[in-house]
C-alpha positions in Angstrom: 5.2 -9.5 -104.1 8.6 -7.9 -104.1 11.4 -9.6 -102.1 13.0 -6.5 -100.9 10.1 -5.4 -98.6 11.3 -6.3 -95.2 9.5 -5.3 -92.0 7.4 -2.7 -93.7 6.8 0.4 -91.8 3.5 0.4 -90.0 3.0 -3.4 -90.3 2.0 -3.5 -86.6 -0.9 -1.1 -87.4 -4.5 -2.1 -88.2 -4.9 -3.0 -91.9 -6.6 0.1 -92.9 -3.8 2.2 -91.3 -0.9 0.3 -93.0 1.1 2.6 -95.3 0.6 0.6 -98.4 -3.2 0.4 -98.0 -3.3 4.0 -97.0 -1.2 4.8 -100.0 -3.7 3.2 -102.4 -6.7 4.8 -100.5 -5.0 8.1 -100.9 -4.7 7.6 -104.6 -8.4 6.8 -105.1 -9.9 10.2 -106.2 -12.9 11.1 -104.0 -16.0 12.7 -105.4 -16.5 16.4 -105.0 -19.2 15.9 -102.4 -17.0 13.5 -100.4 -14.1 16.0 -100.5 -16.3 18.9 -99.4 -17.8 16.8 -96.5 -14.3 15.7 -95.3 -13.1 19.3 -95.4 -16.0 20.5 -93.2 -15.5 17.7 -90.7 -11.8 18.5 -90.4 -12.4 22.2 -89.9 -15.1 21.5 -87.2 -12.7 19.0 -85.4 -9.9 21.6 -85.3 -12.2 24.3 -83.9 -13.5 22.0 -81.2 -10.1 20.9 -80.1 -8.7 24.5 -80.2 -11.6 25.7 -78.1 -11.3 23.1 -75.4 -7.5 22.6 -75.1 -5.0 25.3 -74.1 -1.8 23.3 -74.8 -1.2 23.0 -78.6 0.6 19.7 -78.2 -2.3 18.2 -76.3 -4.7 19.6 -78.9 -2.7 17.9 -81.6 -2.9 14.6 -79.6 -6.6 14.9 -79.2 -7.1 15.7 -82.9 -5.1 12.6 -83.8 -7.2 10.5 -81.5 -10.4 11.8 -83.1 -9.3 11.0 -86.6 -10.5 7.8 -88.3 -8.6 5.8 -90.8 -5.8 8.1 -92.1 -5.8 9.4 -95.6 -2.0 9.6 -95.6 0.6 7.0 -94.8 1.8 7.0 -91.2 5.5 6.3 -90.6 6.6 4.3 -87.6 9.5 5.5 -85.5 13.0 4.8 -86.7 15.3 1.9 -85.5 19.1 1.6 -85.7 19.6 0.4 -89.3 18.9 2.0 -92.6 17.2 0.3 -95.5 15.1 1.8 -98.4 12.0 0.1 -99.4 10.0 1.3 -102.4 6.2 1.5 -101.9 4.1 -1.3 -103.3 2.4 -0.9 -106.6 -1.3 -0.1 -106.4 -2.3 -3.6 -107.2 0.0 -5.4 -104.8 -1.1 -5.5 -101.2 1.5 -5.9 -98.4 1.3 -8.9 -96.2 4.1 -8.1 -93.7 3.9 -9.5 -90.2 3.8 -7.0 -87.4 7.0 -6.2 -85.4 7.6 -8.4 -82.4 8.1 -7.0 -78.9 8.0 -3.4 -80.0 5.9 -0.7 -78.2 3.3 1.1 -80.2 4.4 4.6 -81.0 2.5 7.7 -82.1 2.3 8.3 -85.9 4.0 11.2 -87.5 1.7 13.1 -89.8 4.0 15.8 -91.0 3.2 16.7 -94.6 6.8 16.7 -95.8 7.4 13.3 -94.1 4.3 11.8 -95.8 5.4 13.1 -99.2 8.8 11.5 -98.8 7.2 8.3 -97.6 5.2 8.2 -100.8 8.4 8.5 -102.9 10.6 6.0 -101.0 10.2 5.0 -97.4 13.3 5.0 -95.1 13.2 2.2 -92.6 15.5 1.8 -89.7 16.5 -1.8 -88.9 19.1 -3.6 -87.0 22.7 -3.1 -88.2 23.6 0.0 -90.1 23.2 2.9 -87.7 21.1 5.9 -87.0 20.0 8.5 -89.5 19.2 12.1 -88.9 15.7 13.4 -89.6 15.8 15.5 -92.8 13.1 18.0 -91.9 11.5 19.1 -88.7 9.0 21.8 -87.8 10.6 24.6 -85.8 7.8 24.6 -83.2 8.3 21.0 -82.2 10.4 20.7 -79.0 13.2 18.2 -78.8 12.9 15.4 -76.3 15.9 13.3 -75.4 14.1 11.0 -73.1 11.0 10.2 -75.0 10.2 6.6 -75.9 11.2 6.2 -79.6 13.1 3.3 -80.9 16.8 3.3 -81.6 18.7 6.5 -81.9 16.1 8.1 -84.1 13.6 9.1 -81.5 9.9 9.3 -82.2 9.5 11.9 -84.9 12.1 14.2 -83.4 15.4 15.3 -84.9 18.3 12.9 -84.3 20.2 15.2 -82.0 20.2 18.6 -80.4 23.6 20.3 -80.0 24.3 21.5 -76.6 26.9 24.1 -75.5 29.9 22.7 -73.6 30.4 23.0 -69.9 32.8 25.9 -70.3 35.1 25.6 -67.3 37.3 28.3 -68.9 34.4 30.6 -68.6 34.0 29.8 -64.9 37.7 30.5 -64.5 37.5 33.8 -66.3 34.4 34.7 -64.2 36.4 34.1 -61.1 39.4 36.1 -62.4 37.1 38.9 -63.5 35.5 39.0 -60.0 39.0 39.3 -58.5 40.2 42.0 -60.9 37.0 44.0 -60.5 37.1 43.9 -56.7 40.9 44.5 -56.6 40.3 47.6 -58.6 38.0 48.9 -55.9 40.4 47.7 -53.2 43.2 49.6 -55.0 41.3 52.9 -54.8 40.8 52.5 -51.0 44.5 51.4 -50.8 45.6 54.6 -52.4 43.4 56.7 -50.2 44.6 54.8 -47.1 48.3 55.2 -48.0 47.8 58.9 -48.6 46.2 59.3 -45.2 49.1 57.5 -43.6 51.1 60.6 -44.3 49.0 62.3 -41.7 51.3 61.1 -38.8 54.6 62.3 -40.2 53.0 65.6 -41.3 51.6 66.0 -37.8 55.0 65.4 -36.2 56.6 67.8 -38.7 54.2 70.6 -37.9 54.4 70.1 -34.2 58.2 70.2 -34.3 58.6 73.1 -36.6 55.5 75.2 -35.9 53.7 74.5 -32.7 56.8 74.2 -30.5 58.3 77.3 -32.0 55.1 79.4 -32.0 53.6 78.0 -28.8 50.2 78.4 -30.4 47.4 76.3 -28.8 45.0 77.1 -31.6 47.4 75.7 -34.2 47.9 72.5 -32.1 44.1 72.0 -31.6 43.4 72.5 -35.3 46.2 70.2 -36.4 45.1 67.5 -33.9 41.4 67.6 -35.1 42.5 67.3 -38.7 44.9 64.5 -38.1 42.4 62.6 -35.9 39.9 62.8 -38.8 42.5 61.6 -41.2 43.3 58.6 -39.0 39.6 57.7 -38.6 39.2 57.8 -42.4 42.3 55.7 -42.9 41.0 53.1 -40.5 37.6 53.0 -42.3 39.2 52.7 -45.7 41.5 49.9 -44.5 38.5 48.0 -43.0 36.5 48.5 -46.3 39.3 47.0 -48.4 39.5 44.0 -46.1 35.8 43.5 -46.3 36.0 43.6 -50.1 38.8 41.1 -50.2 36.9 38.8 -47.9 33.9 38.8 -50.1 36.1 38.4 -53.2 37.4 35.2 -51.6 33.9 34.0 -51.1 32.9 34.8 -54.6 35.9 33.0 -56.0 35.0 29.9 -54.0 31.4 30.1 -55.2 32.5 30.6 -58.9 35.1 27.8 -58.9 34.0 25.3 -56.3 31.5 23.3 -58.4 33.6 23.4 -61.6 36.7 22.2 -59.8 34.8 19.3 -58.2 33.2 18.3 -61.5 36.5 18.5 -63.4 38.3 16.6 -60.6 35.6 13.8 -60.7 36.0 13.4 -64.4 39.8 13.6 -64.3 40.0 10.9 -61.6 39.0 8.4 -64.3 42.7 8.4 -65.4 44.2 9.3 -62.1 44.4 8.1 -58.5 42.1 10.5 -56.8 44.8 13.2 -56.4 42.7 15.5 -58.5 40.3 16.0 -55.6 43.1 17.7 -53.7 42.5 20.6 -56.1 39.7 21.7 -53.7 42.5 22.3 -51.1 44.2 24.4 -53.7 41.1 26.6 -53.9 41.2 27.0 -50.1 44.8 28.1 -50.4 43.8 30.7 -53.0 41.0 31.9 -50.7 43.4 32.2 -47.8 45.8 34.3 -49.9 43.1 36.7 -50.9 42.4 37.6 -47.3 46.0 37.6 -46.1 48.3 40.4 -45.1 50.7 39.3 -47.8 48.2 40.4 -50.5 47.8 43.8 -48.8 51.6 44.2 -48.9 51.6 43.5 -52.6 48.8 46.1 -53.1 50.8 48.6 -51.0 54.0 48.0 -52.9 53.0 50.0 -56.1 52.7 53.1 -53.8 56.2 52.7 -52.5 57.6 55.1 -55.2 55.2 57.7 -53.9 56.7 57.6 -50.5 60.2 57.6 -52.0 59.3 60.8 -53.9 58.0 62.3 -50.6 61.4 61.6 -49.0 63.2 63.1 -52.1 61.2 66.2 -51.7 62.5 66.5 -48.1 66.1 66.0 -49.3 67.7 64.1 -52.2 70.3 62.5 -49.9 67.6 60.9 -47.8 65.8 59.8 -50.9 68.9 58.1 -52.3 69.3 56.1 -49.1 65.7 54.9 -49.4 66.2 53.9 -53.1 69.4 52.0 -52.3 67.7 50.1 -49.5 64.7 49.3 -51.7 67.0 47.8 -54.4 68.7 45.6 -51.8 65.3 44.4 -50.5 64.2 43.5 -54.1 67.4 41.5 -54.5 66.7 39.7 -51.3 63.2 39.0 -52.6 64.5 37.3 -55.7 67.0 35.3 -53.7 64.3 34.2 -51.4 62.1 33.0 -54.3 65.0 31.0 -55.8 66.0 29.4 -52.5 62.5 28.4 -51.4 60.7 27.4 -54.6 62.0 23.8 -54.8 61.5 22.9 -51.1 58.0 24.3 -51.0 57.1 22.3 -54.1 58.5 19.1 -52.5 56.6 19.8 -49.3 53.3 20.2 -51.1 53.7 17.0 -53.1 54.6 15.0 -50.0 51.6 16.5 -48.1 49.2 15.5 -51.0 50.5 11.9 -50.7 50.0 12.0 -46.9 46.4 13.3 -47.4 45.7 10.4 -49.8 46.9 7.9 -47.2 44.7 9.6 -44.6 41.6 9.2 -46.8 42.5 5.6 -47.4 42.7 5.0 -43.6 39.3 6.6 -43.1 37.7 4.3 -45.7 39.3 1.2 -44.2 39.1 2.0 -40.5 37.3 -1.2 -39.7 39.9 -3.4 -41.4 42.7 -1.3 -39.7 41.2 -1.9 -36.3 40.2 -5.5 -36.8 43.7 -6.5 -38.1 45.6 -4.3 -35.6 47.2 -2.4 -38.5 47.1 1.0 -36.8 50.9 1.2 -36.3 51.6 0.3 -39.9 49.0 2.7 -41.3 50.3 5.6 -39.1 53.8 4.7 -40.2 52.9 5.0 -43.9 51.1 8.3 -43.2 54.0 9.6 -41.0 56.6 8.8 -43.7 55.0 11.2 -46.2 54.1 13.8 -43.5 57.7 13.7 -42.3 59.0 14.3 -45.8 56.6 17.2 -46.1 57.6 18.7 -42.8 61.3 18.3 -43.6 60.9 20.2 -46.9 58.8 22.8 -45.1 61.5 23.3 -42.5 64.2 23.8 -45.1 62.1 26.3 -47.0 60.9 28.2 -43.9 64.5 28.4 -42.6 65.6 30.0 -45.8 62.6 32.3 -45.9 63.1 33.4 -42.3 66.8 34.0 -42.8 66.1 36.2 -45.8 63.2 38.0 -44.1 65.4 38.7 -41.0 68.1 40.0 -43.2 65.7 42.3 -45.0 64.2 43.6 -41.8 67.7 44.3 -40.4 68.5 46.2 -43.6 65.4 48.3 -43.3 66.2 49.2 -39.7 69.7 50.1 -40.7 68.3 52.3 -43.4 66.2 54.2 -40.9 69.2 54.6 -38.7 71.2 55.9 -41.6 68.4 58.3 -42.5 68.2 59.6 -38.9 72.0 60.0 -38.6 72.4 61.6 -42.0 69.3 63.7 -41.5 70.7 65.0 -38.2 73.9 65.9 -40.1 71.9 67.7 -42.7 69.9 69.5 -39.9 73.2 70.6 -38.3 74.3 72.0 -41.6 70.9 73.9 -41.7 69.6 72.2 -44.9 66.6 70.6 -43.2 64.8 70.9 -39.9 64.5 68.3 -37.1 60.9 67.8 -37.9 61.8 66.9 -41.5 64.3 64.3 -40.2 61.6 62.6 -38.2 59.0 62.8 -41.0 61.4 61.4 -43.5 62.3 58.4 -41.3 58.6 57.5 -40.8 57.8 58.0 -44.5 60.8 55.8 -45.5 59.7 53.1 -43.1 56.2 53.1 -44.7 57.6 52.9 -48.2 59.9 50.0 -47.4 57.3 48.0 -45.3 55.4 46.5 -48.3 58.7 45.0 -49.7 59.5 43.5 -46.3 56.0 42.2 -46.0 56.2 40.6 -49.4 59.4 38.8 -48.5 57.9 37.5 -45.2 54.8 36.3 -47.0 56.6 34.9 -50.1 55.8 31.3 -49.0 52.1 32.0 -49.0 52.4 33.7 -52.4 54.3 30.9 -54.0 52.0 28.2 -52.7 49.0 30.2 -53.8 50.5 30.7 -57.3 51.2 27.0 -57.6 47.6 26.2 -56.4 46.1 28.5 -59.0 48.2 26.9 -61.7 46.9 23.5 -60.7 43.3 24.8 -60.7 43.7 26.4 -64.1 45.3 23.3 -65.6 42.5 21.0 -64.3 39.7 23.2 -65.6 41.3 24.0 -69.0 42.2 20.4 -69.7 38.9 18.8 -68.6 37.2 16.8 -71.3 33.9 18.2 -70.1 34.8 21.4 -71.9 34.2 19.8 -75.3 30.9 20.2 -77.2 28.7 17.1 -77.2 25.4 15.8 -78.5 22.3 15.3 -76.5 21.1 12.0 -78.1 17.7 10.5 -77.9 17.0 7.9 -75.2 19.2 4.8 -76.1 17.7 1.4 -76.8 20.5 -0.5 -75.1 22.5 -1.8 -78.1 26.1 -2.4 -77.0 29.1 -2.9 -79.3 32.6 -3.6 -77.9 35.4 -3.3 -80.5 38.9 -4.5 -80.0 39.4 -3.3 -76.4 42.9 -3.0 -75.2 43.7 -1.8 -71.7 47.2 -1.2 -70.2 47.2 0.7 -66.9 49.2 3.8 -66.9 52.8 3.4 -65.6 52.8 -0.3 -66.3 53.3 -2.7 -69.2 50.9 -5.4 -68.1 48.0 -6.0 -70.5 44.8 -6.4 -68.6 42.4 -6.7 -71.6 43.5 -7.6 -75.1 41.3 -7.6 -78.2 37.9 -7.8 -76.5 35.1 -7.7 -79.0 31.4 -8.6 -78.8 27.9 -7.1 -79.4 24.6 -7.2 -77.7 21.2 -6.3 -79.0 18.7 -4.3 -76.9 17.2 -6.6 -74.2 20.0 -9.2 -74.4 21.5 -10.5 -71.2 25.2 -11.5 -70.9 27.1 -13.3 -68.2 30.9 -12.6 -68.1 32.7 -15.5 -66.4 36.3 -16.3 -65.7 38.7 -16.8 -62.9 39.9 -14.1 -60.6 42.4 -11.8 -62.4 40.9 -12.5 -65.9 39.9 -8.9 -66.3 36.1 -9.2 -65.7 35.8 -6.2 -63.3 38.0 -4.0 -65.5 35.7 -4.9 -68.5 32.7 -4.0 -66.4 34.1 -0.6 -65.5 34.9 0.1 -69.2 31.3 -0.8 -70.2 30.0 2.0 -67.9 32.8 4.5 -68.7 34.4 4.6 -65.3 37.8 3.8 -66.9 38.8 4.5 -70.4 40.4 1.9 -72.7 43.9 2.3 -74.0 42.6 1.6 -77.5 39.3 0.3 -78.9 35.8 1.5 -78.4 32.7 0.8 -76.3 29.6 2.0 -78.1 26.1 2.4 -76.8 23.6 2.6 -79.6 26.5 3.0 -82.0 27.9 6.1 -80.2 31.3 5.8 -78.4 30.8 6.3 -74.6 33.3 9.2 -74.7 31.0 11.1 -77.0 27.9 10.7 -74.9 26.8 13.6 -72.7 28.0 12.5 -69.3 24.7 13.3 -67.5 22.5 11.7 -70.1 24.6 8.6 -70.3 24.6 8.1 -66.5 20.8 8.5 -66.4 20.3 5.7 -68.9 22.6 3.1 -67.4 22.9 1.3 -64.1 26.0 0.0 -62.4 26.5 -2.2 -59.3 30.3 -2.3 -58.5 32.0 -5.1 -56.8 33.0 -2.9 -53.9 29.6 -1.5 -52.9 29.6 2.0 -51.3 26.6 3.9 -50.2 26.4 7.7 -49.5 25.6 9.1 -46.0 21.8 9.7 -46.2 18.5 7.9 -46.3 17.9 4.6 -48.2 15.5 6.6 -50.3 18.2 9.1 -51.3 20.7 6.4 -52.1 18.3 4.6 -54.4 17.5 7.9 -56.1 21.2 8.5 -56.7 21.0 11.5 -54.3 18.8 13.5 -56.7 16.4 16.0 -55.2 14.0 15.8 -58.2 13.4 12.1 -57.9 9.8 11.2 -57.3 8.6 8.6 -54.8 7.1 6.7 -57.7 10.5 6.4 -59.4 12.1 5.2 -56.2 9.4 2.6 -55.6 9.6 1.4 -59.2 13.4 0.9 -58.8 13.0 -1.0 -55.6 10.3 -3.2 -57.0 12.4 -3.9 -60.2 15.3 -4.9 -58.0 13.0 -6.8 -55.7 14.2 -5.1 -52.6 11.0 -3.4 -51.5 10.1 -6.2 -49.1 13.5 -6.1 -47.5 13.4 -2.3 -47.0 9.9 -2.6 -45.5 11.3 -4.8 -42.7 13.7 -2.0 -41.6 12.5 0.1 -38.6 12.2 3.3 -40.6 11.8 1.8 -44.1 12.9 4.0 -46.9 13.8 6.8 -44.4 16.4 4.7 -42.7 19.6 6.7 -42.3 22.8 5.1 -43.7 26.2 6.1 -42.4 29.4 6.5 -44.6 30.4 2.9 -43.8 26.9 1.6 -44.7 25.8 0.9 -41.1 23.3 -0.2 -39.9 22.9 -2.3 -43.1 24.7 -5.6 -43.6 26.9 -6.4 -46.5 24.0 -8.2 -48.3 21.5 -5.4 -47.6 24.0 -2.8 -48.9 24.4 -4.8 -52.1 20.6 -5.0 -52.6 20.2 -1.3 -52.0 22.9 -0.6 -54.6 21.1 -3.0 -57.0 18.0 -0.8 -56.6 20.1 2.2 -57.3 21.4 0.6 -60.5 17.8 0.1 -61.7 16.7 3.7 -60.8 15.5 5.8 -63.7 14.5 2.9 -66.0 18.0 2.4 -67.4 18.5 0.8 -70.8 21.7 -1.0 -69.9 22.8 -2.3 -66.5 26.2 -3.8 -65.5 26.3 -5.9 -62.3 29.7 -6.9 -60.9 29.4 -10.0 -58.6 25.9 -9.0 -57.6 25.4 -12.0 -55.3 28.8 -12.0 -53.6 27.2 -11.0 -50.2 23.7 -12.5 -50.6 22.1 -15.3 -48.7 19.6 -17.7 -50.3 16.8 -15.2 -50.0 18.9 -12.5 -51.6 19.9 -14.9 -54.4 16.3 -15.6 -55.1 15.5 -11.9 -55.1 18.4 -11.3 -57.5 17.1 -13.9 -59.9 13.7 -12.3 -59.8 15.3 -8.9 -60.5 17.1 -10.3 -63.5 13.8 -11.7 -64.8 12.2 -8.3 -64.3 15.0 -6.7 -66.3 14.5 -9.2 -69.1 10.8 -8.4 -69.2 11.6 -4.7 -69.4 14.0 -5.2 -72.3 17.0 -3.9 -70.3 20.4 -5.0 -71.7 22.0 -6.8 -68.8 25.7 -7.6 -68.3 26.3 -9.7 -65.2 29.9 -10.5 -64.0 29.9 -13.6 -61.9 31.7 -16.7 -60.8 28.6 -18.5 -59.6 26.8 -20.8 -62.0 23.4 -20.1 -60.4 23.0 -16.9 -62.5 23.9 -18.5 -65.8 20.4 -20.0 -66.3 18.9 -16.5 -66.6 21.1 -15.1 -69.4 21.0 -15.3 -73.2 24.7 -15.3 -73.8 28.0 -16.1 -72.0 31.4 -14.6 -72.5 34.4 -16.5 -71.0 37.5 -14.4 -70.2 40.9 -16.0 -69.8 43.9 -13.9 -69.1 42.2 -10.8 -70.5 41.1 -12.4 -73.8 37.8 -13.8 -75.0 38.0 -17.6 -74.9 34.4 -18.3 -75.7 31.4 -16.1 -76.6 28.0 -17.1 -77.8 24.5 -18.2 -76.8 24.3 -19.8 -73.4 23.5 -23.3 -74.5 26.3 -23.2 -77.1 28.9 -22.1 -74.7 27.8 -24.6 -72.0 27.9 -27.3 -74.7 31.3 -26.3 -75.8 32.6 -26.4 -72.3 31.0 -29.8 -71.7 32.6 -31.3 -74.9 36.0 -30.3 -73.4 35.1 -32.1 -70.1 34.7 -28.9 -68.2 31.9 -28.4 -65.7 30.7 -25.0 -64.7 28.9 -26.2 -61.6 31.8 -25.6 -59.4 32.1 -22.0 -60.4 35.7 -22.3 -61.8 36.0 -21.6 -65.5 39.3 -20.3 -66.7 42.1 -22.5 -65.4 40.6 -25.6 -67.0 41.2 -24.1 -70.5 44.9 -23.5 -70.1 
């Protein structure tokens, strides 16, 4: 018997189904009668299944069940390490023992796969990594959650490439919606501004025609036409406002979810300030429906009004142009003088909002410890800085706006005075003077409005810049693989973590590995880095250097949704969401079934505790977790961690708030996890949980002091005269 045959594929199958035996059976040439009989039986089976089953996949499954001993070798699903084993010679019969603790999987009977198995079988074992299937029928759907072993799946291709979450496309969609709607708004703006000329034309006609001719018919006709123009102008103005309002709503609908998703991801490396970008979206929405935007839309038509004044008389037109140039200079001065104060005010306001959120989360502590004055003082300090900067900016803005308004009024006075002089000289009429003054005021009004609303424009521009930067820089934009369901193999390689803005090393050179179904206890004194390590294992913070790999793939390269669905996490600071206990266990998912929720509760051993509540699973939980106690919240969060049949679960101090009954339930939950082959990492300072783990890792000052099998680590500690019964582990090794 060859020595290189290890864990032969199909060794867990019945003897007549094992690949080696099937290989030899296949090579025994049947008689002609046997071959013809087998062919007729196969055709009849295919016809029966096809006639009775509509689903092709179900038909294939039925046909596989109806078949007897296979005439081709059947290949077991792949596991995480690659070895090549040559098939046994015809005279040598394999005697491999079946796999231990592995679920039975459906055989793959693809012809190409069988042919390759006959030449040289590829077996996936424990340590070399996943391989990609070389050939796959195009009509087989990919399943990322199906049971297969390792990263190879169960007869499916190794991966399926997904398109990225293209936040830039969402941003472009929002911009395209704005541009498209602004084009329609601009058409109504042009029509509205043309109709605005109705009033000066009416005054001009009354002054120069009606009063001189004393014709009532002319007056009535002029009045009817002008009234119609004013009505149309009002309708057009209302329509453009309606369009802008709906544009603001469409922008919020296009960008709201992408901004929140990108902010949630970016907060891994931030302090939560990224969530303030939603306020930036509100700022952009407010600008889209503001009078300032209408002034900007009216401004391109100002030359049209200047031309109309020029047609009345070039001198009056020159006065308007000179005034417009002065107003533009005032606009640039206003931008230069207010940009810095407005930016400082916005930054201080963001800090004040963060303090306000912190106060809302810790309201019970603030009230219990009489910390209200101090908390208000911290919030007030940043708010005062914001208000101070706003006052400086607004003072400058108001001064420039008042100066521009005064300049515009002086320009109108100049036009009336010089127009009267021209009328005396007989170059224009009195009606022309009045009409020119009104038209000039209409042409200069958008510039003045832009100056007054410059604060809103600058803030909206900065807000859009932050939105664009957040969406374009989000790591969720990158293409990623949708991998098969993980086994739970965990590899930690040379982890180093130094928080941003500091030089203190929290974790240094952390390395260890766990096989699927292993359980690990991470122990050590407070400040040793246990919680930081736990957060890194679930990807909630990213290492400065090093890698955390689940089934050999770095966590940063997993699809975020798929990764989250296959792990569980119980943080040290337990937070529940407002809603029912059922919704919290289901991770707030609408597609969760009652069976999944019940299974998670039973796996975490909290069903009995939930049943004692007045409304059971429908009990409403507030933002602060009431009416649940600290221990009950922790046990509900434990059930949430086990929801969805995860393959790896990290528990950070899971018994910190539990009583004796809760401790017993936690031990049973850990035993359930071991029975379900879930890879467990438990961070604890209590020795009671150490009896239920396979391995122990001792952290001291951010480094691994001891790591190995539980009995070996305990023995190593005892040889140094250290007892773990008191729950103190690290300081005794100094």
